[in-house]
N, C-alpha and C positions, 0 to 999 in steps of 0.2 A: 475525566474524559475514559471512554474505552480505548484499547490499544489493541490491534489486529496484527499480526505478523505473518505474511507469508514466508513459507520456509521448507524444503525439503530436507535440511537437517536438524534442525531444532525439536526438540521434543516437549509438547505441554507439561509433563510432569518435571522436568529442568526449570520450566519459566512460568510458574503458576501465576506471575501477575498480569501477564498477557495472554490474550487467545491466539493460538497456533493454528493457521490455517497449511495443509501442507497436500489437500485433493479438493477438488469442487471448490475451488476458488470462486468462479465467475458467480456457481450459485449462492454462495455464501455472501461476497458482496451486493447480489442481487436484493438478497434477503435484507442486510442491513441498510441499503439504500430506500426499502420499501418501509421500512421502519421508519415511525415518528421521532423526530430529533434533527441534529445540525447537520449539516455537510460532511461527505467523508473525503479524504486529504491522500492522497497517494503520495508516498516519498518513496521511490524506489526505481528499479533499472525497466529497462525496454521489454524486456520479454513480457514481464508483468503486466506494463502499460498496456503491448498490444493484446495480450489476451481479453483486459477490460474494454479495450476499443473494438475488437471482434465482437464482442459480446454487447454492445451499444450500451457499455456501463459509465462511459466519460462525458461528462457534460460540459468541462471547460478544462483547458490547458494553461498552465503558466509556469514560464522558463525563467529561472533563477541562476546567476552564475555568482559562486562563491569562491575567487579565485584563491584565497588562502586557504582553504580546506584542501585544494588540488596541490600545495606545495609551491606556488609561485603567485605572482601578481603584487599589486598593489594593494596593502592592507586597508 
């Protein structure tokens, strides 16, 4: 599985096992989406989601709640 991380602070040299995107995110995701293969899955924040949504790169939205990761709730 190819892993792509969108970050303004991480450097590619420090994380050679993943592809780091710092700029041109919408263009890079559009290119990945056009390539043959399986679906892309975004696991991230609202700002990244909004960027991809505005670029018409989001096909579906699935919400999940994991309360134990948030520090409370019934496991």
